[in-house]
N, C-alpha and C positions, 0 to 999 in steps of 0.2 A: 502495499499501500504504500503510496506515495501524497502525502498532504503537505500544504504550502500555502504562500499569500500569492494571489491571482498573478502571471506574467512573470514568476521568477524561472520558469524552465522545466515545470514536473514534466509536461508533456514528450518536450524534447530530449529528459533522461530517461524517460518511460521508454522511448521510439529507440533509442540509442541502446538501451538494454537489451530491446527485443532483437535490432540487428545483430548485435556482437553475440546475443543467445543461439540466434539462427546459425550464425557462423561455426559456431561446434557443435552441430548437431541436433539443439535442441529445438523443439514445436512451439510456437507462441501462439496462443487463443486468446484474442482480445473480444468478452462475453458482449461489450457495449461501444458501439462508437457512435455518440450521439453528435456532433460537430462533424463525423465524416473524415476526420484526418489519418484515421489507419486503411481505409479502403488504398491509397498511393501507397503505401507503405508495403499492402501485402502485395498490390501487383507488380511492382519492384522487385519481391521476393520470388515471384511466381505463386503467389497464393492467392487465394480466392476470398471475396466478401459474400456473405450472405446476407441479406436485408430481410428480418424478419419480422412477422405482425398480420394482425388483421388487414385481408385485403390485397396483400405483397404476394409476389409468387415462391418466394423463397421459403425451401422443405426442408427439416431438418429432422433427420430418424437415427438419435443415437445408438440403436440397436442391430444399425447395420456396418456388417462390418468393411471396413476400409479393404481395397484390393490391394495386393505387392507382399511381397515376403516378409517373414519376421525377420528383424534384425537383432543381432545380440542384443542382450538385456530387456526382451520382451517387447521391444515398442514396433509397431507395423512399419513396416520401410512405405515406398513409394514415391 
């Protein structure tokens, strides 16, 4: 969790941390993007953004397995 005064770089720090984590093989999930600032980050990393909500076309089924081989450490690859 990041907390602080408006305009002090919390979003920049979070995006920097996410980008560096992906470089080390971690997956990053951002459950909420009210300002739309994470969609370009996801696109730059080859990821996707799914808009969920009433009347929106996005669907998410957490019980659907992700295709791809199992990586060492138990995570799914892909």
